N, CA and C of each residue as an Amber inpcrd file, in Angstrom:
protein
   723
  -5.8300000  15.7980000  -0.9470000  -4.6650000  14.9270000  -1.1030000
  -4.5250000  14.5230000  -2.5660000  -3.2970000  14.5600000  -3.0700000
  -3.0420000  14.2360000  -4.4640000  -3.2400000  12.7430000  -4.7340000
  -4.0190000  12.4260000  -5.7570000  -4.1740000  11.0370000  -6.1740000
  -2.9210000  10.6080000  -6.9250000  -2.2980000   9.5210000  -6.4760000
  -1.1100000   8.9980000  -7.1410000  -1.5290000   7.8460000  -8.0570000
  -1.3520000   8.0450000  -9.3530000  -1.9210000   7.1300000 -10.3360000
  -1.2650000   5.7590000 -10.3410000  -0.0570000   5.6500000  -9.7980000
   0.6230000   4.3550000  -9.8020000   0.1670000   3.4490000  -8.6590000
  -0.5550000   3.9920000  -7.6920000  -0.7860000   3.2490000  -6.4610000
  -1.7900000   2.1060000  -6.5810000  -2.8280000   2.2750000  -7.3830000
  -3.9360000   1.3230000  -7.3440000  -3.7680000   0.1070000  -8.2390000
  -2.9190000   0.2030000  -9.2620000  -2.7940000  -0.9200000 -10.1810000
  -1.4600000  -0.8780000 -10.9110000  -1.0580000  -2.0490000 -11.4190000
   0.1420000  -2.1080000 -12.2540000  -0.0480000  -1.2570000 -13.5030000
  -1.2460000  -1.2930000 -14.0780000  -1.4840000  -0.4960000 -15.2880000
  -1.2950000   0.9930000 -14.9990000  -1.7120000   1.4290000 -13.8230000
  -1.5010000   2.8240000 -13.4560000  -0.0370000   3.2030000 -13.4060000
   0.8080000   2.2280000 -13.0950000   2.2410000   2.4680000 -13.0410000
   2.8050000   2.7980000 -14.4210000   2.1230000   2.3570000 -15.4680000
   2.6050000   2.5930000 -16.8330000   2.0620000   3.8890000 -17.4420000
   1.4200000   4.7190000 -16.6400000   0.9260000   6.0100000 -17.1320000
   2.1000000   6.9360000 -17.4070000   2.2580000   7.3260000 -18.6620000
   3.3570000   8.2200000 -19.0430000   2.8900000   9.6750000 -19.1280000
   1.6360000   9.8550000 -19.5590000   1.0750000  11.1990000 -19.7450000
  -0.2620000  11.2670000 -19.0250000  -0.5680000  12.3990000 -18.4470000
  -1.8080000  12.5330000 -17.6890000  -2.2380000  13.9880000 -17.6680000
  -3.4750000  14.2150000 -17.2840000  -3.9920000  15.5720000 -17.1100000
  -4.3320000  15.7750000 -15.6430000  -4.2640000  16.9990000 -15.1930000
  -4.5150000  17.3020000 -13.7900000  -4.9000000  18.7690000 -13.6370000
  -5.3480000  19.1100000 -12.4400000  -5.6900000  20.4900000 -12.1060000
  -4.7540000  20.9790000 -11.0060000  -4.2650000  22.1980000 -11.1670000
  -3.3590000  22.7880000 -10.1790000  -4.1460000  23.1680000  -8.9270000
  -3.7140000  22.6720000  -7.7740000  -4.3900000  22.9630000  -6.5070000
  -3.6840000  24.0250000  -5.6820000  -2.3590000  24.1380000  -5.8420000
  -1.6050000  25.1380000  -5.0880000  -0.2900000  25.4120000  -5.7980000
   0.2010000  26.6240000  -5.6300000   1.4630000  27.0350000  -6.2470000
   2.2690000  27.8370000  -5.2310000   3.5560000  27.5160000  -5.1380000
   4.5100000  28.2590000  -4.3230000   5.7550000  28.4730000  -5.1700000
   6.6620000  29.3280000  -4.7920000   7.8840000  29.5070000  -5.5920000
   8.6020000  28.1750000  -5.8210000   8.6970000  27.7740000  -7.0810000
   9.3760000  26.5370000  -7.4260000   8.6070000  25.2700000  -7.1030000
   7.3230000  25.3890000  -6.7540000   6.5380000  24.2270000  -6.3320000
   5.1470000  24.2730000  -6.9600000   4.6880000  23.1130000  -7.4500000
   3.3280000  22.9780000  -7.9670000   2.6870000  21.7540000  -7.3140000
   1.4670000  21.9270000  -6.8110000   0.7030000  20.8180000  -6.2720000
  -0.4970000  20.5630000  -7.1830000  -0.7610000  19.2700000  -7.4480000
  -1.8170000  18.8670000  -8.3660000  -2.8480000  17.9910000  -7.6580000
  -4.0360000  17.8840000  -8.2690000  -5.0500000  17.0080000  -7.6820000
  -4.7640000  15.5400000  -7.9700000  -3.9740000  15.2640000  -9.0340000
  -3.6030000  13.8920000  -9.3900000  -2.2640000  13.9430000 -10.1120000
  -1.5080000  12.8490000 -10.0420000  -0.2040000  12.8680000 -10.6870000
   0.2770000  11.4600000 -10.9970000   1.0950000  11.3440000 -12.0520000
   1.7880000  10.0970000 -12.3630000   3.2290000  10.1400000 -11.8730000
   3.6720000  11.2920000 -11.3920000   5.0480000  11.4300000 -10.9080000
   5.2190000  10.7210000  -9.5660000   6.2940000   9.9580000  -9.4570000
   6.5950000   9.2700000  -8.2020000   7.4470000  10.1630000  -7.3090000
   7.0700000  10.3450000  -6.0450000   7.8850000  11.1380000  -5.1240000
   9.0050000  10.2870000  -4.5190000  10.1450000  10.8720000  -4.3160000
  11.2820000  10.1500000  -3.7550000  10.8850000   9.4520000  -2.4570000
  11.2780000   8.1700000  -2.3330000  10.9600000   7.4280000  -1.1160000
  11.1870000   5.9430000  -1.2770000  11.4390000   5.2540000  -0.1800000
  11.6410000   3.8240000  -0.2170000  12.8790000   3.4040000  -0.9840000
  13.8730000   4.3010000  -1.0530000  15.0840000   4.0090000  -1.8060000
  14.9720000   4.2950000  -3.2880000  13.7950000   4.7200000  -3.7390000
  13.5820000   5.0000000  -5.1610000  13.6040000   6.4990000  -5.4080000
  14.4040000   6.9720000  -6.3800000  14.4350000   8.3960000  -6.6980000
  13.1190000   8.8800000  -7.2970000  12.9310000  10.1740000  -7.2690000
  11.7250000  10.7780000  -7.8410000  11.7750000  10.7580000  -9.3620000
  10.5820000  10.8060000  -9.9580000  10.4830000  10.9400000 -11.4080000
  10.8360000  12.3550000 -11.8400000  11.2570000  12.4610000 -13.0980000
  11.4510000  13.7570000 -13.7560000  10.5010000  13.8330000 -14.9470000
  10.3190000  15.0260000 -15.4790000   9.4650000  15.2090000 -16.6420000
   9.0830000  16.6570000 -16.7970000   7.8430000  16.9150000 -17.2600000
   7.4120000  18.3010000 -17.4170000   5.9050000  18.4360000 -17.2600000
   5.4880000  19.6610000 -17.0140000   4.0810000  20.0410000 -16.9810000
   3.8820000  21.1360000 -18.0160000   2.7860000  21.0450000 -18.7540000
   2.5060000  22.0510000 -19.7890000   1.0400000  22.4550000 -19.7210000
   0.7740000  23.6900000 -20.1300000  -0.5860000  24.2340000 -20.1630000
  -0.6200000  25.3360000 -21.2020000  -1.7860000  25.8350000 -21.4980000
  -1.9010000  26.9010000 -22.4940000  -1.0630000  28.0980000 -22.0660000
  -0.0350000  28.3790000 -22.8520000   0.7950000  29.5500000 -22.5660000
   1.9650000  29.3040000 -21.6380000   2.2030000  28.0470000 -21.2400000
   3.3170000  27.8340000 -20.3230000   3.7860000  26.3960000 -20.2420000
   4.9970000  26.2330000 -19.7200000   5.5930000  24.9150000 -19.5360000
   6.6470000  24.9990000 -18.4470000   6.7950000  23.9190000 -17.6720000
   7.8080000  23.8900000 -16.6290000   8.3440000  22.4660000 -16.5030000
   9.5990000  22.3450000 -16.1150000  10.1930000  21.0200000 -15.9600000
  10.1160000  20.5780000 -14.5080000   9.8020000  19.3300000 -14.3100000
   9.7440000  18.7540000 -12.9680000  11.1060000  18.1400000 -12.6640000
  11.8140000  18.7070000 -11.6840000  13.1720000  18.2880000 -11.3550000
  13.2310000  17.3740000 -10.1430000  12.1830000  17.3720000  -9.3420000
  12.1410000  16.5460000  -8.1370000  10.6920000  16.4730000  -7.6820000
  10.3730000  15.4370000  -6.9080000   9.0310000  15.3000000  -6.3420000
   9.1880000  14.7860000  -4.9220000   8.5550000  15.4530000  -3.9680000
   8.6560000  15.0770000  -2.5550000   7.2670000  14.9740000  -1.9430000
   7.1620000  14.1010000  -0.9550000   5.8810000  13.9540000  -0.2700000
   6.0980000  13.8990000   1.2320000   5.5250000  14.8640000   1.9140000
   5.4470000  14.8530000   3.3680000   4.1620000  15.5780000   3.7180000
   3.1330000  14.8050000   4.0010000   1.7810000  15.3120000   4.1950000
   1.1510000  15.6900000   2.8490000   1.8770000  16.4820000   2.0240000
   1.3750000  16.8440000   0.7040000   2.4240000  16.4820000  -0.3410000
   1.9510000  16.1940000  -1.5520000   2.8690000  15.8440000  -2.6300000
   3.1900000  17.0990000  -3.4290000   4.4760000  17.3840000  -3.5570000
   4.9170000  18.6150000  -4.2060000   5.8560000  18.3160000  -5.3690000
   5.5630000  18.9350000  -6.5180000   6.4210000  18.8490000  -7.6890000
   7.3690000  20.0480000  -7.6530000   8.6660000  19.7890000  -7.5710000
   9.6680000  20.8440000  -7.5690000  10.0110000  21.1680000  -9.0200000
   9.7480000  22.4020000  -9.4280000   9.8160000  22.7400000 -10.8450000
  10.7940000  23.8830000 -11.1200000  11.2170000  23.9340000 -12.3850000
  12.0310000  25.0410000 -12.8800000  11.3910000  25.5380000 -14.1590000
  10.9850000  26.8010000 -14.1640000  10.3250000  27.3720000 -15.3330000
   9.1010000  28.1630000 -14.9210000   8.1540000  28.2480000 -15.8170000
   6.9260000  28.9940000 -15.5440000   6.1320000  28.3310000 -14.4230000
   5.2750000  29.1260000 -13.7930000   4.3630000  28.5970000 -12.7860000
   2.9260000  28.8110000 -13.2530000   2.1050000  27.7630000 -13.2400000
   0.7040000  27.9280000 -13.6370000  -0.0930000  28.5520000 -12.4970000
  -1.2480000  29.0710000 -12.8230000  -2.1520000  29.6030000 -11.8030000
  -2.9390000  28.4620000 -11.1630000  -3.3930000  28.6810000  -9.9580000
  -4.2670000  27.7170000  -9.2910000  -5.5350000  27.5410000 -10.1290000
  -5.9600000  26.3160000 -10.3170000  -7.1320000  26.0180000 -11.1300000
  -6.8260000  25.7070000 -12.5750000  -5.5810000  25.9070000 -13.0010000
  -5.1960000  25.6420000 -14.3830000  -5.1900000  24.1410000 -14.6710000
  -5.6680000  23.7770000 -15.8540000  -5.5730000  22.4030000 -16.3200000
  -4.1950000  22.2100000 -16.9540000  -3.4530000  21.2110000 -16.4950000
  -2.1120000  20.9680000 -17.0200000  -2.0140000  19.5580000 -17.5760000
  -1.0510000  19.3710000 -18.4710000  -0.7110000  18.0410000 -18.9810000
   0.6640000  17.6760000 -18.4520000   0.7600000  16.5130000 -17.8330000
   2.0270000  16.0500000 -17.3080000   2.6110000  14.9640000 -18.1840000
   3.9440000  14.9420000 -18.2800000   4.6260000  13.9370000 -19.0820000
   5.8810000  13.4870000 -18.3460000   6.0350000  12.1810000 -18.1870000
   7.1860000  11.6440000 -17.4740000   8.3770000  11.4270000 -18.3970000
   9.5730000  11.5090000 -17.8270000  10.7750000  10.9870000 -18.4790000
  10.6690000   9.4700000 -18.3540000  10.1310000   8.8390000 -19.3980000
   9.7700000   7.4320000 -19.2930000  10.9920000   6.5200000 -19.1780000
  12.0720000   6.8450000 -19.8520000  13.2680000   6.0050000 -19.7700000
  13.7620000   5.9180000 -18.3220000  13.7610000   7.0590000 -17.6390000
  14.1650000   7.0900000 -16.2350000  13.1750000   6.2950000 -15.3680000
  11.8850000   6.5480000 -15.5760000  10.8600000   5.8830000 -14.7780000
  10.9310000   4.3630000 -14.9440000  11.0070000   3.8950000 -16.1910000
  11.0080000   2.4580000 -16.4190000  12.2700000   1.8110000 -15.8640000
  13.3950000   2.5030000 -15.9080000  14.6270000   1.9910000 -15.2960000
  14.4310000   1.7850000 -13.8000000  13.7710000   2.7420000 -13.1510000
  13.5040000   2.6100000 -11.7220000  12.5240000   1.4650000 -11.4460000
  11.5520000   1.2720000 -12.3150000  10.6030000   0.1680000 -12.1540000
  11.3230000  -1.1730000 -12.2160000  12.2000000  -1.3250000 -13.2070000
  12.9670000  -2.5640000 -13.3350000  13.8480000  -2.7790000 -12.1070000
  14.5070000  -1.7260000 -11.6640000  15.3910000  -1.8350000 -10.5040000
  14.6020000  -2.1730000  -9.2440000  13.4480000  -1.5460000  -9.0590000
  12.7080000  -1.7620000  -7.8190000  12.1660000  -3.1930000  -7.7390000
  11.6240000  -3.6890000  -8.8430000  11.1270000  -5.0650000  -8.8160000
  12.2720000  -6.0490000  -8.6540000  13.3940000  -5.7890000  -9.3100000
  14.5470000  -6.6790000  -9.1470000  15.0500000  -6.6500000  -7.7100000
  14.9620000  -5.4950000  -7.0570000  15.3940000  -5.4080000  -5.6550000
  14.5450000  -6.3150000  -4.7660000  13.2280000  -6.3130000  -4.9900000
  12.3600000  -7.2130000  -4.2240000  12.7680000  -8.6660000  -4.4570000
  13.0400000  -9.0050000  -5.7150000  13.3710000 -10.3850000  -6.0400000
  14.7150000 -10.7890000  -5.4320000  15.7260000  -9.9370000  -5.5640000
  17.0390000 -10.2470000  -4.9910000  16.9360000 -10.3660000  -3.4710000
  16.1950000  -9.4690000  -2.8390000  16.0180000  -9.5390000  -1.3930000
  15.3780000 -10.8580000  -0.9850000  14.3850000 -11.3050000  -1.7470000
  13.7130000 -12.5600000  -1.4410000  14.6580000 -13.7450000  -1.6030000
  15.4780000 -13.7260000  -2.6450000  16.4060000 -14.8320000  -2.9010000
  17.4680000 -14.9130000  -1.8050000  18.0280000 -13.7640000  -1.4200000
  19.0400000 -13.7670000  -0.3530000  18.4330000 -14.2490000   0.9600000
  17.2250000 -13.8150000   1.2450000  16.5310000 -14.2560000   2.4580000
  16.2890000 -15.7670000   2.4030000  15.8460000 -16.2240000   1.2620000
  15.5360000 -17.6430000   1.0830000  16.7870000 -18.5120000   1.2160000
  17.9020000 -18.0580000   0.6500000  19.1110000 -18.8710000   0.6190000
  19.9660000 -18.7330000   1.8740000  19.9330000 -17.5400000   2.4990000
  20.8640000 -17.2800000   3.5970000  20.2170000 -16.7020000   4.8450000
  18.9030000 -16.5330000   4.8470000  18.2190000 -16.0470000   6.0440000
  18.6020000 -14.6410000   6.4450000  18.9900000 -13.8190000   5.4790000
  19.3850000 -12.4320000   5.7560000  18.2910000 -11.4770000   5.3040000
  18.0180000 -10.4840000   6.1000000  16.9800000  -9.5030000   5.7930000
  17.5720000  -8.2330000   5.1860000  16.8200000  -7.6120000   4.3070000
  17.2290000  -6.3330000   3.7320000  16.9870000  -5.2340000   4.7570000
  18.0470000  -4.5080000   5.1070000  17.9400000  -3.4480000   6.1100000
  18.1970000  -2.0660000   5.5170000  18.4340000  -2.0080000   4.2090000
  18.6230000  -0.7220000   3.5430000  18.7800000  -0.9420000   2.0530000
  18.3620000   0.0210000   1.2690000  18.5460000  -0.0850000  -0.1770000
  18.5200000   1.2930000  -0.8160000  19.1870000   1.4170000  -1.9570000
  19.1370000   2.6260000  -2.7520000  19.1470000   2.2280000  -4.2130000
  18.1790000   2.7630000  -4.9570000  18.0330000   2.4410000  -6.3670000
  18.4840000   3.6050000  -7.2310000  19.0260000   3.2800000  -8.3900000
  19.4240000   4.2620000  -9.3940000  18.9170000   3.7640000 -10.7500000
  19.1510000   4.5140000 -11.8020000  18.7170000   4.0500000 -13.1180000
  19.5930000   2.9090000 -13.6170000  20.8670000   2.8700000 -13.1920000
  21.8090000   1.8990000 -13.7440000  22.3320000   0.8740000 -12.7390000
  21.9500000   0.9850000 -11.4790000  22.4150000   0.0270000 -10.4840000
  21.5380000   0.1120000  -9.2370000  21.7480000  -0.8470000  -8.3480000
  21.0670000  -0.8360000  -7.0590000  22.0230000  -1.3790000  -6.0140000
  21.9030000  -0.8790000  -4.8010000  22.6940000  -1.4430000  -3.7080000
  21.7560000  -1.8080000  -2.5680000  22.0240000  -2.9750000  -1.9850000
  21.1730000  -3.5120000  -0.9220000  22.0470000  -3.8670000   0.2670000
  21.5960000  -3.5240000   1.4590000  22.2730000  -3.8880000   2.6940000
  21.5240000  -5.0310000   3.3530000  22.2680000  -6.0950000   3.7200000
  21.6740000  -7.2830000   4.3380000  22.2870000  -7.5360000   5.7110000
  21.4580000  -8.1080000   6.5780000  21.8970000  -8.4270000   7.9310000
  21.1290000  -9.6570000   8.4300000  21.8480000 -10.6750000   8.9490000
  23.3040000 -10.8450000   8.9220000  23.7120000 -11.5110000   7.6120000
  24.8380000 -11.1130000   7.0490000  25.2790000 -11.7040000   5.7850000
  26.7820000 -11.5230000   5.6070000  27.4400000 -12.5970000   5.1340000
  28.8500000 -12.5600000   4.7660000  29.0530000 -13.5440000   3.6200000
  28.6460000 -13.1490000   2.4220000  28.7660000 -14.0300000   1.2730000
  30.1880000 -14.0370000   0.7430000  30.6600000 -15.2300000   0.3890000
  31.9260000 -15.3670000  -0.3220000  31.6680000 -15.1060000  -1.8040000
  32.7160000 -14.9200000  -2.6130000  32.4980000 -14.7640000  -4.0550000
  31.7140000 -15.9290000  -4.6570000  32.0130000 -17.1480000  -4.2170000
  31.2950000 -18.3100000  -4.7500000  29.8200000 -18.2770000  -4.3560000
  29.5320000 -17.9000000  -3.1290000  28.1430000 -17.8180000  -2.6750000
  27.3920000 -16.7120000  -3.4040000  28.0760000 -15.6080000  -3.6720000
  27.4380000 -14.5120000  -4.4080000  27.0870000 -14.9680000  -5.8180000
  27.9500000 -15.7510000  -6.4310000  27.6550000 -16.2940000  -7.7660000
  26.4330000 -17.1960000  -7.7270000  26.2880000 -17.9430000  -6.6410000
  25.1180000 -18.8070000  -6.4930000  23.8390000 -17.9790000  -6.3500000
  23.9110000 -16.8860000  -5.6000000  22.7540000 -15.9950000  -5.4620000
  22.3900000 -15.3960000  -6.8140000  23.3990000 -14.9590000  -7.5610000
  23.1510000 -14.3770000  -8.8860000  22.4630000 -15.3890000  -9.8020000
  22.9530000 -16.6220000  -9.7850000  22.3600000 -17.6510000 -10.6440000
  20.9170000 -17.9470000 -10.2400000  20.6590000 -18.0010000  -8.9490000
  19.2970000 -18.2800000  -8.4860000  18.3530000 -17.1270000  -8.8180000
  18.8150000 -15.8850000  -8.6300000  17.9840000 -14.7300000  -8.9810000
  17.6530000 -14.7430000 -10.4680000  18.6390000 -15.0400000 -11.3010000
  18.3950000 -15.0480000 -12.7410000  17.5320000 -16.2320000 -13.1700000
  17.5840000 -17.3130000 -12.4100000  16.6870000 -18.4370000 -12.6890000
  15.2330000 -18.0100000 -12.4900000  14.9740000 -17.2700000 -11.4170000
  13.6240000 -16.7640000 -11.1820000  13.2310000 -15.7200000 -12.2350000
  14.1610000 -14.8350000 -12.5790000  13.8580000 -13.7880000 -13.5550000
  13.4780000 -14.3820000 -14.9060000  14.0780000 -15.5050000 -15.2460000
  13.7970000 -16.1400000 -16.5360000  12.4140000 -16.7900000 -16.5800000
  11.7460000 -16.8750000 -15.4270000  10.4440000 -17.5420000 -15.3720000
   9.2840000 -16.6620000 -15.8390000   9.5120000 -15.3890000 -16.0690000
   8.4320000 -14.4960000 -16.4940000   7.2830000 -14.5110000 -15.4870000
   7.6090000 -14.2390000 -14.2190000   6.6070000 -14.2650000 -13.1550000
   5.8140000 -12.9660000 -13.1300000   4.5010000 -13.0410000 -12.9260000
   3.6850000 -11.8260000 -12.8640000   3.9310000 -11.0520000 -11.5720000
   3.8180000  -9.7350000 -11.6750000   3.9350000  -8.8530000 -10.5110000
   2.5590000  -8.2190000 -10.3000000   2.0470000  -8.2890000  -9.0840000
   0.7030000  -7.7970000  -8.8180000   0.6890000  -6.7980000  -7.6700000
  -0.3150000  -5.9210000  -7.7030000  -0.5560000  -4.9590000  -6.6270000
  -1.8900000  -5.2970000  -5.9780000  -1.8830000  -5.4580000  -4.6750000
  -3.1140000  -5.6930000  -3.9350000  -3.0740000  -4.8630000  -2.6500000
  -4.1250000  -4.9710000  -1.8670000  -4.1470000  -4.3760000  -0.5310000
  -4.4390000  -5.4740000   0.4720000  -3.9200000  -5.3080000   1.6740000
  -4.1640000  -6.3020000   2.7080000  -4.1940000  -5.6350000   4.0730000
  -4.9320000  -6.2350000   4.9890000  -4.9120000  -5.7680000   6.3680000
  -3.5740000  -6.1210000   6.9920000  -3.1210000  -5.2620000   7.8400000
  -1.8530000  -5.4880000   8.5340000  -1.8360000  -6.8500000   9.2360000
  -2.9520000  -7.2310000   9.8460000  -3.0180000  -8.4920000  10.5810000
  -2.7830000  -9.6910000   9.6630000  -3.2710000  -9.6050000   8.4030000
  -3.0440000 -10.6850000   7.4490000  -1.5630000 -10.8320000   7.1310000
  -0.9110000  -9.7050000   6.9120000   0.4960000  -9.7250000   6.5350000
   1.3820000 -10.2150000   7.6720000   0.9810000  -9.9110000   8.8830000
   1.7700000 -10.3480000  10.0350000   1.7990000 -11.8640000  10.1580000
   0.8230000 -12.5380000   9.5430000   0.7450000 -14.0000000   9.6060000
   1.2850000 -14.6750000   8.3390000   1.6860000 -13.8730000   7.3460000
   2.1230000 -14.4190000   6.0630000   3.6300000 -14.6720000   6.0870000
   4.0890000 -15.9290000   5.9360000   5.5230000 -16.2220000   5.9990000
   6.3220000 -15.6430000   4.8340000   5.6450000 -15.2620000   3.7320000
   6.3520000 -14.6920000   2.5930000   6.6860000 -13.2150000   2.7890000
   6.0470000 -12.5680000   3.7540000   6.2530000 -11.1330000   3.9470000
   7.6180000 -10.8860000   4.5870000   8.4650000 -10.1020000   3.9080000
   9.8150000  -9.8450000   4.3990000   9.9070000  -8.6120000   5.2890000
   9.0260000  -7.6340000   5.1030000   9.1610000  -6.3620000   5.8020000
   8.9390000  -6.5120000   7.3000000   9.6670000  -5.7010000   8.0560000
   9.4560000  -5.6140000   9.4910000   8.3050000  -4.6460000   9.7280000
   7.1040000  -5.1830000   9.8710000   5.9190000  -4.3360000   9.9750000
   5.9100000  -3.4920000  11.2430000   6.7080000  -3.8760000  12.2270000
   6.7520000  -3.0880000  13.4650000   7.3510000  -1.7080000  13.2370000
   8.0500000  -1.5330000  12.1090000   8.6340000  -0.2220000  11.8030000
   7.5870000   0.7560000  11.2640000   6.4350000   0.2360000  10.8490000
   5.3660000   1.0970000  10.3430000   4.4950000   1.5680000  11.5020000
   3.9980000   2.8000000  11.4320000   3.1160000   3.2960000  12.5020000
   1.9370000   2.3520000  12.7330000   1.5940000   2.1300000  13.9840000
   0.5040000   1.2120000  14.3350000  -0.8250000   1.6560000  13.7560000
  -0.9570000   2.9520000  13.4450000  -2.2120000   3.4820000  12.9120000
  -2.4860000   3.0190000  11.4810000  -1.4430000   2.5590000  10.7790000
  -1.6060000   2.1060000   9.3940000  -2.0850000   0.6620000   9.4070000
  -3.3360000   0.4450000   9.0160000  -3.9320000  -0.8900000   9.0640000
  -4.0710000  -1.5320000   7.6810000  -4.2430000  -0.7240000   6.6400000
  -4.3370000  -1.2560000   5.2830000  -3.0610000  -0.9010000   4.5410000
  -2.4790000  -1.9030000   3.8740000  -1.1950000  -1.7060000   3.2260000
  -1.2510000  -2.1190000   1.7580000  -0.5540000  -1.3680000   0.9350000
  -0.3640000  -1.7310000  -0.4670000   0.7180000  -2.8080000  -0.5330000
   0.4350000  -3.8770000  -1.2810000   1.3160000  -5.0440000  -1.2800000
   1.7480000  -5.3840000  -2.7050000   3.0470000  -5.5930000  -2.8840000
   3.6020000  -6.0380000  -4.1560000   3.9620000  -7.5110000  -4.0320000
   3.4640000  -8.3280000  -4.9670000   3.7700000  -9.7490000  -4.9600000
   4.4320000 -10.1460000  -6.2770000   5.4590000 -10.9830000  -6.1840000
   6.1300000 -11.5270000  -7.3710000   5.8360000 -13.0170000  -7.3980000
   4.8800000 -13.4070000  -8.2390000   4.4680000 -14.7970000  -8.2800000
   4.2100000 -15.3160000  -6.8820000   4.7240000 -16.5110000  -6.6060000
   4.6320000 -17.0740000  -5.2610000   5.9440000 -16.9340000  -4.5000000
   6.8680000 -16.1430000  -5.0610000   8.1870000 -16.0000000  -4.4380000
   8.2080000 -15.0010000  -3.3010000   7.5140000 -13.8510000  -3.4810000
   7.7130000 -12.7550000  -2.5440000   6.4560000 -11.9200000  -2.3780000
   6.2590000 -11.4480000  -1.1590000   5.1790000 -10.5240000  -0.8290000
   5.7630000  -9.4380000   0.0550000   5.5480000  -8.1800000  -0.3360000
   6.1950000  -7.1030000   0.4100000   5.3610000  -5.8190000   0.3540000
   5.0120000  -5.2400000   1.5000000   4.3600000  -3.9280000   1.4980000
   5.2870000  -2.9030000   0.8560000   4.7770000  -2.1310000  -0.0830000
   5.6380000  -1.2040000  -0.8240000   4.7770000  -0.1890000  -1.5620000
   5.2460000   1.0650000  -1.6060000   4.5330000   2.1190000  -2.3270000
   5.2240000   2.4960000  -3.6220000   6.2380000   1.7030000  -4.0300000
   7.0240000   2.0450000  -5.2080000   6.3880000   1.6280000  -6.5170000
   7.1050000   1.8910000  -7.6090000   6.6370000   1.5370000  -8.9490000
   7.3140000   0.2490000  -9.3930000   6.5560000  -0.5970000 -10.0890000
   7.0520000  -1.9280000 -10.4590000   6.5890000  -2.3080000 -11.8550000
   7.3270000  -3.2450000 -12.4640000   6.9710000  -3.7420000 -13.7930000
   5.8630000  -4.7770000 -13.6790000   5.2490000  -5.1130000 -14.8130000
   4.1570000  -6.0930000 -14.8460000   4.6600000  -7.5150000 -14.6340000
   5.8770000  -7.7660000 -15.1070000   6.4060000  -9.1260000 -15.1220000
   7.9230000  -9.0850000 -15.0000000   8.4750000 -10.1230000 -14.4250000
   9.9300000 -10.1920000 -14.3220000  10.5960000 -10.2780000 -15.6990000
   9.8270000 -10.5810000 -16.7560000  10.3900000 -10.6480000 -18.1030000
  10.9200000  -9.2960000 -18.5720000  10.4510000  -8.2110000 -17.9820000
  10.9170000  -6.8690000 -18.3640000  12.2420000  -6.4880000 -17.7200000
  12.6920000  -7.2720000 -16.7600000  13.8330000  -6.8570000 -15.9410000
  15.1670000  -7.1620000 -16.5820000  15.3130000  -8.3410000 -17.1630000
  16.6100000  -8.7510000 -17.6840000  17.3130000  -9.6480000 -16.6920000
  18.6400000  -9.5250000 -16.6000000  19.4290000 -10.3640000 -15.7090000
  20.2150000  -9.5260000 -14.7150000  20.3450000 -10.0650000 -13.5140000
  21.1330000  -9.4310000 -12.4540000  22.6110000  -9.7550000 -12.6550000
  23.4530000  -8.7570000 -12.4620000  24.9030000  -8.9660000 -12.4730000
  25.5040000  -8.2200000 -11.2770000  25.9690000  -8.9620000 -10.2790000
  26.5660000  -8.3300000  -9.1040000  27.9330000  -7.7530000  -9.4620000
  28.1800000  -6.5290000  -9.0310000  29.4280000  -5.8490000  -9.3810000
  30.2740000  -5.4770000  -8.1690000  29.7070000  -5.6350000  -6.9510000
  30.4730000  -5.2390000  -5.7670000  29.8450000  -5.8300000  -4.5220000
  30.6730000  -6.1580000  -3.5530000  30.1940000  -6.5540000  -2.2240000
  31.1040000  -5.8980000  -1.1980000  30.5050000  -5.3470000  -0.1700000
  31.2420000  -4.6380000   0.8680000  30.7570000  -5.0960000   2.2300000
  31.6740000  -5.4280000   3.1060000  31.3300000  -5.7320000   4.4850000
  31.2730000  -4.4210000   5.2630000  30.1310000  -4.1610000   5.8880000
  29.8970000  -2.8690000   6.5370000  29.9770000  -2.9530000   8.0590000
  30.4280000  -4.0830000   8.6050000  30.5460000  -4.2080000  10.0530000
  29.2880000  -4.7460000  10.6880000  29.4370000  -5.3290000  11.8820000
  28.3080000  -5.8540000  12.6680000  27.4590000  -6.8440000  11.8830000
  28.1110000  -7.6210000  11.0240000  27.3940000  -8.6460000  10.2780000
  26.6470000  -8.1510000   9.0620000  26.7970000  -6.8780000   8.7260000
  26.0780000  -6.3130000   7.5760000  26.9420000  -6.4020000   6.3220000
  26.3160000  -6.7680000   5.2230000  27.0110000  -6.7980000   3.9380000
  26.1910000  -6.0490000   2.8940000  26.8820000  -5.2420000   2.0910000
  26.2400000  -4.4610000   1.0290000  26.5540000  -5.0940000  -0.3190000
  25.5160000  -5.3930000  -1.0750000  25.6550000  -5.9450000  -2.4110000
  25.1830000  -4.9260000  -3.4340000  25.9700000  -4.7450000  -4.4770000
  25.6250000  -3.8060000  -5.5540000  25.5360000  -4.5780000  -6.8600000
  24.4920000  -4.3010000  -7.6270000  24.3330000  -5.0090000  -8.8960000
  23.8160000  -4.0640000  -9.9720000  23.9790000  -4.5010000 -11.1870000
  23.3940000  -3.8220000 -12.3270000  22.4900000  -4.8100000 -13.0530000
  21.7810000  -4.3370000 -14.0610000  20.8830000  -5.2010000 -14.8260000
  21.2730000  -5.2150000 -16.2980000  21.2900000  -6.4070000 -16.8550000
  21.4190000  -6.5440000 -18.2890000  20.0070000  -6.5840000 -18.8540000
  19.7190000  -5.7110000 -19.8050000  18.3640000  -5.6400000 -20.3520000
  17.9890000  -6.9280000 -21.0780000  16.7010000  -7.2420000 -21.1180000
  16.2700000  -8.4360000 -21.8630000  16.7490000  -8.3920000 -23.2970000
  17.3520000  -9.4810000 -23.7560000  17.8120000  -9.5420000 -25.1470000
  19.1890000  -9.0000000 -25.3800000  19.8350000  -8.4090000 -24.3310000
  21.1730000  -7.8530000 -24.5060000  22.1960000  -8.9590000 -24.3700000
  23.3690000  -8.7360000 -24.9500000  24.4440000  -9.7370000 -24.8830000
  25.1330000  -9.6400000 -23.5260000
């Protein structure tokens, strides 16, 4: 099984370059013993970048995980056993990190203010959209959510990665996820916490602190029927006007 370098610590999430050994090769696919590339999942797109080795180079266009983690590549293919150097498209990766942590924070704020749960999300480099249920925010209420989210973002709250037993999380009032949706066989979970505001099982990539995120700016709200509302926002980078 491929070791995913972002999983065990926040510092691992900041790995831009790494070395690995090729374990398997198929047409357009490379499998490694370890990787810093994030596979598409949890509403977060896959990382892009490249792999290089003596005499060859290939670009990583997609990464998928189902039982095994596979790098979808265009270019040369290394031989099994080859030592390769991997390099991420860091601008893309860091944008996803900012978006993913902000999504946790916005979800927590909406839940806190309006008792609505996140039932779907999709992240991009320049925006994020979240589906909430039940929710019907007016423009004025949405402005209040934006102000509250940005109040928390301005606090420079630490983001941490830990592990917890499923039974512990089921008793934690800060946990937003519906744990019943996870297979009963999964007993230990990776947990992302934002200060004392939010705790959420998650396998995604996140920033060290909310200070890296900037400010939330909601750009759209859509009523999707049956009490569901979709909110779309972008981020203003720290220090931007």
